[in-house]
C-alpha positions in Angstrom: -15.5 -80.2 -59.3 -12.0 -79.7 -59.4 -12.6 -76.5 -61.2 -14.5 -74.8 -58.6 -12.0 -76.4 -56.1 -9.5 -74.3 -57.5 -11.4 -71.0 -58.0 -12.6 -71.2 -54.5 -8.9 -71.7 -53.4 -8.1 -68.6 -55.6 -10.6 -66.6 -53.8 -9.7 -67.5 -50.4 -6.0 -66.9 -50.7 -7.5 -62.9 -52.3 -9.2 -62.4 -48.9 -6.2 -63.6 -46.8 -4.3 -60.8 -49.1 -6.3 -58.3 -48.3 -7.5 -57.4 -51.7 -11.1 -57.8 -50.7 -11.7 -56.0 -47.4 -15.5 -54.9 -45.9 -16.2 -51.2 -45.4 -15.4 -51.2 -41.7 -11.7 -52.1 -42.8 -11.5 -48.2 -44.5 -8.5 -46.1 -42.9 -10.0 -43.4 -40.3 -8.5 -39.4 -40.9 -7.7 -38.0 -37.2 -9.6 -35.1 -36.2 -8.2 -31.9 -37.3 -5.7 -29.5 -35.4 -7.0 -27.0 -32.8 -5.7 -23.8 -31.3 -6.0 -22.0 -28.4 -5.1 -18.1 -28.5 -3.4 -16.7 -25.1 -6.4 -15.6 -23.1 -7.0 -11.4 -22.9 -5.0 -8.8 -24.4 -1.7 -8.6 -24.2 -0.2 -5.3 -24.2 3.2 -3.7 -25.4 4.7 -0.2 -25.9 5.3 1.1 -29.4 8.3 -0.4 -31.2 8.5 -3.0 -28.4 7.8 -6.4 -28.6 6.0 -9.1 -26.8 5.9 -13.0 -26.7 2.6 -14.8 -27.2 2.2 -18.7 -26.5 -0.4 -20.6 -28.1 -1.3 -24.0 -27.2 -2.1 -26.7 -29.7 -3.4 -30.1 -30.3 -3.0 -31.7 -33.7 -4.1 -35.3 -33.4 -2.9 -35.9 -37.6 0.5 -35.0 -36.2 2.0 -31.7 -36.7 2.9 -30.6 -39.8 3.6 -26.7 -40.1 2.5 -23.6 -38.7 2.1 -20.0 -40.5 1.6 -16.6 -38.7 0.0 -13.8 -39.7 -0.2 -10.2 -38.1 -1.8 -6.7 -37.8 -0.7 -3.4 -36.4 3.1 -5.1 -36.2 5.5 -8.0 -37.3 5.1 -11.6 -36.0 7.4 -14.3 -36.2 7.3 -17.8 -34.7 10.3 -18.8 -32.7 9.4 -22.5 -31.4 7.0 -24.9 -32.5 6.5 -28.6 -31.5 8.7 -31.8 -33.3 7.2 -33.0 -37.0 4.3 -36.0 -35.9 3.9 -34.3 -32.5 0.4 -34.3 -31.3 0.3 -31.6 -29.1 2.6 -28.7 -27.9 2.8 -25.0 -27.7 3.5 -22.7 -31.0 5.7 -19.1 -29.1 5.4 -16.1 -31.6 7.2 -12.6 -31.1 5.4 -10.0 -31.9 6.7 -6.5 -32.4 4.4 -3.4 -32.3 4.7 -1.4 -35.3 4.1 2.4 -35.1 0.1 3.1 -34.4 -1.4 3.3 -30.9 -4.5 0.9 -30.9 -5.5 -2.6 -31.5 -3.5 -5.3 -32.9 -3.4 -9.1 -33.4 -1.6 -12.3 -34.4 -3.4 -15.3 -36.4 -1.8 -18.5 -35.8 -3.0 -21.4 -38.5 -1.2 -25.1 -37.7 -1.7 -27.9 -40.4 -1.4 -31.7 -39.9 -0.1 -34.3 -41.9 -3.3 -34.8 -43.6 -3.9 -30.6 -44.7 -6.1 -30.6 -42.0 -5.5 -27.2 -40.0 -7.1 -24.6 -37.7 -6.1 -21.2 -36.4 -6.8 -18.9 -33.6 -6.3 -15.3 -32.9 -4.8 -13.1 -30.1 -5.7 -9.7 -29.5 -3.0 -6.8 -28.4 -3.3 -3.6 -27.7 -0.5 -1.1 -28.2 0.1 1.5 -26.1 2.5 4.5 -26.3 6.0 5.1 -24.8 6.6 8.8 -24.5 10.5 9.4 -23.4 10.8 12.8 -21.8 14.8 14.1 -21.7 14.3 17.6 -20.5 12.5 20.2 -18.0 9.0 20.5 -18.3 8.5 24.4 -18.6 4.8 24.9 -19.6 1.6 23.1 -18.8 1.5 19.5 -19.6 -0.5 16.3 -19.4 0.4 13.1 -19.6 -2.2 11.0 -20.3 -4.1 7.5 -19.6 -3.0 4.5 -21.6 0.3 5.8 -22.0 4.1 4.8 -21.4 6.5 8.0 -20.0 10.2 7.3 -19.3 12.3 9.5 -17.3 15.4 9.6 -19.4 17.1 11.5 -16.5 16.2 13.9 -13.4 13.3 16.0 -14.7 11.9 19.3 -13.0 8.4 20.5 -13.4 9.4 24.4 -13.1 8.0 27.1 -11.1 4.9 28.5 -12.1 4.1 25.6 -14.2 1.3 22.1 -13.8 1.9 18.7 -14.6 -1.2 16.6 -14.7 -1.1 13.0 -14.8 -4.3 11.1 -15.9 -5.6 8.1 -14.1 -3.6 4.6 -14.9 -0.5 6.2 -16.4 3.0 4.7 -15.9 5.9 6.6 -15.5 9.2 4.6 -15.7 12.7 5.8 -14.8 15.9 5.0 -16.9 19.1 3.2 -14.6 21.6 6.1 -13.2 23.1 6.8 -10.0 24.9 9.7 -8.9 24.2 13.1 -10.8 22.9 10.8 -13.8 19.8 9.3 -11.6 16.5 9.5 -12.6 13.7 11.6 -10.6 10.8 13.3 -10.9 11.0 16.8 -8.8 7.9 18.8 -8.4 9.9 22.0 -7.5 8.9 25.5 -5.5 5.7 27.0 -7.4 5.1 24.5 -9.6 1.9 21.8 -9.3 1.3 18.0 -9.5 -2.0 17.3 -10.4 -1.5 13.4 -10.6 -5.6 12.0 -9.7 -5.5 8.3 -10.0 -8.3 6.2 -9.1 -9.0 2.7 -7.2 -9.3 1.1 -10.4 -6.5 3.0 -12.1 -3.8 4.0 -9.8 -0.8 6.1 -11.1 2.3 4.2 -11.0 6.0 5.3 -10.6 8.6 2.5 -11.3 11.8 1.3 -13.4 12.3 1.1 -17.2 13.4 -2.4 -16.1 9.7 -3.4 -15.4 7.6 -4.5 -17.6 4.4 -3.9 -16.3 1.8 -1.7 -18.3 -1.0 0.3 -18.0 -4.0 -1.5 -16.5 -1.7 -3.8 -14.6 -1.2 -3.7 -10.8 1.4 -5.9 -9.7 4.9 -5.8 -12.1 5.1 -9.1 -13.8 8.7 -9.5 -13.7 9.9 -7.6 -11.1 10.0 -9.1 -7.4 8.5 -6.8 -4.9 12.2 -6.4 -2.9 14.7 -5.0 -5.9 15.2 -1.3 -4.7 17.3 1.2 -6.4 17.0 1.1 -10.1 15.8 4.8 -10.5 15.6 8.1 -8.2 12.1 8.4 -7.1 9.3 11.5 -6.5 9.8 15.0 -4.8 7.9 17.4 -3.9 9.3 20.5 -3.0 7.4 23.9 -1.4 7.1 27.1 0.3 6.3 26.1 3.6 7.9 26.8 6.6 11.2 24.3 7.5 13.5 24.6 10.7 16.7 25.0 9.6 19.3 27.9 9.9 18.0 29.5 6.7 14.6 29.6 5.1 15.3 27.3 2.5 17.7 24.5 2.3 18.6 22.1 -0.7 17.3 18.6 -0.7 19.0 15.2 0.0 19.3 13.7 -3.2 19.4 16.2 -5.6 22.8 17.9 -6.4 23.4 21.5 -5.3 24.4 22.5 -8.7 20.7 22.1 -9.6 18.2 24.8 -7.8 15.1 22.9 -8.6 16.2 21.1 -5.4 15.7 23.8 -3.2 12.6 24.0 -0.6 11.3 26.2 2.6 9.9 29.7 2.5 6.7 31.2 4.6 3.7 30.3 2.9 2.1 27.1 5.1 -0.6 26.9 3.2 1.4 26.8 -0.2 -0.2 24.3 -2.7 1.4 21.7 -4.8 -1.3 20.2 -6.1 -2.8 16.6 -5.7 -1.5 13.2 -4.8 -4.5 10.5 -5.1 -4.1 6.6 -5.8 0.0 6.8 -6.6 2.4 3.8 -6.4 6.0 4.3 -6.1 8.1 1.4 -7.1 12.0 0.0 -7.3 13.6 3.7 -6.7 15.8 5.2 -3.9 18.8 5.3 -6.5 21.9 6.7 -4.6 23.9 9.9 -5.3 26.5 9.7 -3.2 27.6 8.0 0.5 24.2 8.0 2.5 22.8 10.0 0.1 20.0 8.7 -1.5 16.3 9.6 -2.7 13.5 8.5 -0.8 10.3 7.1 -2.1 8.3 10.3 -1.7 10.4 13.4 -0.5 8.1 16.2 0.8 10.0 19.1 1.6 8.3 22.4 2.8 5.0 20.8 1.2 2.4 23.2 2.1 -1.2 22.4 3.9 -3.0 23.2 0.9 -1.3 20.0 -0.5 -4.0 16.8 -1.0 -1.9 13.5 -0.5 -3.8 10.5 0.0 -4.1 6.8 -1.0 0.0 6.6 -1.7 2.1 3.4 -2.0 5.7 2.7 -1.7 7.2 -0.3 -2.6 10.7 -1.5 -2.2 12.5 1.6 -2.1 16.4 1.8 -1.4 16.4 4.8 1.5 13.1 5.8 3.5 9.7 4.9 2.2 7.9 8.9 2.9 10.7 11.4 4.6 8.7 14.9 5.4 11.7 17.9 5.4 9.1 20.4 7.5 6.0 21.7 6.0 2.5 21.3 6.8 0.8 18.9 4.4 -1.3 16.0 5.7 -1.1 12.4 4.0 -3.9 9.7 4.9 -3.9 6.4 3.8 -0.1 5.6 2.7 1.8 2.2 2.8 4.9 1.5 2.8 6.5 -1.7 1.8 9.7 -3.3 2.3 11.4 0.4 2.6 15.6 -0.2 2.5 16.3 2.1 5.5 13.4 3.8 7.5 9.9 3.5 6.4 8.3 6.9 8.0 10.6 9.3 8.4 10.1 13.1 9.9 12.3 15.9 9.9 12.8 19.8 10.3 9.4 20.4 12.4 7.0 18.8 10.4 3.9 20.0 11.2 1.4 17.9 9.4 -1.0 14.7 9.9 0.0 11.5 8.7 -3.4 9.1 9.1 -4.4 5.5 8.7 -1.2 4.3 7.1 0.4 0.4 6.9 4.4 -0.1 7.3 5.5 -3.6 6.1 9.1 -4.7 6.4 11.2 -1.9 7.1 15.1 -2.2 6.7 16.2 -0.4 9.7 13.6 1.4 12.2 9.8 1.9 11.3 9.5 5.1 12.4 12.6 7.8 12.5 11.7 10.8 14.1 13.5 13.8 14.3 12.8 16.9 16.0 13.4 20.3 14.5 17.0 21.4 13.7 16.7 25.3 13.5 15.1 28.4 15.9 12.4 27.2 14.3 9.9 24.8 16.0 6.5 24.7 14.8 3.5 23.2 16.1 4.5 19.3 15.9 2.9 16.3 13.9 0.5 13.6 14.5 0.7 10.1 13.5 -2.0 7.5 14.1 -4.2 5.2 12.8 -1.6 2.5 11.7 -0.6 -0.9 11.8 2.9 -2.2 11.5 4.2 -5.5 10.5 7.7 -5.1 11.6 9.5 -8.2 9.8 12.7 -7.4 9.2 13.2 -4.2 10.6 16.3 -3.3 13.2 13.8 -1.2 15.4 10.6 -0.2 15.9 10.6 4.0 16.7 13.5 6.2 17.3 12.6 8.9 19.4 15.1 11.9 19.8 14.8 14.2 23.0 13.3 16.5 20.8 10.8 14.6 18.6 7.8 16.8 17.6 5.5 13.9 17.4 1.7 12.8 18.7 1.5 9.0 18.1 -1.7 7.0 18.9 -3.5 4.4 17.8 -1.0 2.1 16.3 -0.6 -1.9 16.1 2.9 -3.7 15.9 2.6 -7.2 14.9 5.6 -10.2 13.1 8.0 -9.2 15.4 11.6 -11.3 15.3 11.0 -13.9 17.7 14.6 -13.5 18.8 13.9 -10.3 19.7 16.5 -7.2 19.6 13.8 -5.0 17.9 12.5 -2.3 20.2 11.6 1.4 20.7 14.5 3.7 21.3 14.7 7.2 23.2 11.2 7.2 24.8 12.3 8.8 28.1 14.3 11.8 26.9 11.0 12.5 24.6 8.4 11.6 27.0 10.2 14.1 29.3 9.5 17.0 26.8 7.9 20.0 28.5 5.8 20.7 24.7 3.1 18.5 25.5 3.9 15.6 23.1 2.9 12.8 23.9 2.7 8.7 22.7 -0.7 6.3 23.3 -2.8 4.0 22.7 0.0 1.4 21.4 -1.0 -2.3 20.9 1.5 -5.6 20.2 1.3 -8.8 19.6 4.4 -10.5 20.9 6.1 -13.4 20.1 5.8 -16.2 22.7 8.9 -15.5 25.4 9.3 -12.1 24.8 8.5 -9.4 27.8 6.9 -6.7 26.8 9.4 -4.5 28.5 12.4 -5.7 26.5 10.9 -4.2 23.5 8.9 -1.2 25.0 11.6 0.1 26.5 12.4 3.5 28.9 9.2 3.4 29.8 7.1 3.1 26.3 5.3 -0.2 27.8 3.3 1.6 30.1 1.7 3.3 26.8 1.1 -0.4 25.2 -1.0 -3.3 25.3 -0.4 -6.8 24.7 -3.0 -8.5 22.4 -3.3 -11.6 20.3 -3.1 -11.3 16.8 -6.6 -10.9 15.2 -8.1 -9.3 18.1 -6.3 -5.6 17.9 -8.8 -2.6 18.4 -6.2 -0.2 17.2 -4.5 0.3 13.8 -5.2 1.0 9.9 -8.3 0.4 8.0 -6.7 -2.0 5.6 -9.6 -1.3 3.5 -8.4 1.7 2.2 -5.9 0.1 0.6 -7.7 -2.8 -1.5 -7.7 -3.0 -5.2 -5.4 -0.6 -6.4 -2.0 -1.2 -4.6 0.2 -4.0 -4.9 0.5 -4.7 -1.1 -3.1 -5.2 -1.0 -3.1 -7.5 -4.4 -0.1 -9.5 -3.1 -1.8 -10.3 -0.1 0.8 -9.2 2.5 -2.1 -6.8 4.5 -3.8 -10.5 5.0 -3.1 -9.5 8.6 
């Protein structure tokens, strides 16, 4: 009996020491890791890099990560600490030498040698550098990025075709080294984007890639990073000479000449085009406008055009007869809309948001030629920080109508200048059908001065019956995508 008790006691000792245990006490191995690649396809230019962030869950504790790539070289730049159960793995991918699809596959292993992987898809786009004037018919192709290394002119007799979705980036530079694209007299630009694939002119500092609308890294107020787009034609201008040198281009560059005798001149087509971050300084008081139109004839088609964050004016006309419709100017550093030298065209359906100086600078003819005058109609003007609304001259040759002003400063000081002298002209030019939503306590006559209150009606916000058709800017313009047109 004593022997049995002894054996039973030894058995209890083994059990208490854990030498005998049930199946329910077996060690549980955690689930395998889970790796999630970035959503969508990242874009990168040939020879450039892009950073990718993978999200990882490692219940068993992080042990290691490995990366494999096609179409370029990938390197892990950061990863979780050993034993961590969650976190991110950052991978830098440098595109190789071939355009097309590429991929990066990340594999994560835990301390139990369990693993998982996920693949990020990358689209490699081409970047083509432009360093010389364009002297033969040329096409810039969809899916590519073109970099202007200097001031580039499309020479007389030559056509530059820009396909939908192309991105054109200007290198940084000021003075005579400022980058710009000039369509010289006698040259043609065929820049026909679409609502789904607009053509975008911007700075090399902009990381935007084909297929994107909003800049991924630049603020829409950042200006002066490159020059701009200049179109020069053979239509008449009011000047002491038949032709002149356009502002913003050094006199030594004869591709900057504009003006002539052919009011029906055709410089091509600009359609669904956005121009951003320009206005580089050439000299004191001499910057490049976002879109400069010098002596451009009525045979030219310009519609669905946007200018964002230009250091000087948004769009400026110097004579000519070209019509422009569906135009958006946002964050101009100087004037949003500037007309000079007897421009004789029409601006129809437009939006101005937050000009720097005047929303409209309307200069009259300068020489013996006076022309037929121009028309500005169907516009919505969100005044914002602008110094003034309209600056008329006594000889401003403009008919304005159906324009709605809103978002004026509550402290006042933003007004219409020179209306009295303009309204007294004997050439029949008139303005009419203005509407405005005023801040509380601001009298109409303190804003619309010199009798311009007689052509202006005060309306509540949201009840205006004049202004732009904002649907024309949906989808393709940065302004619409950013929500600044929600008036």
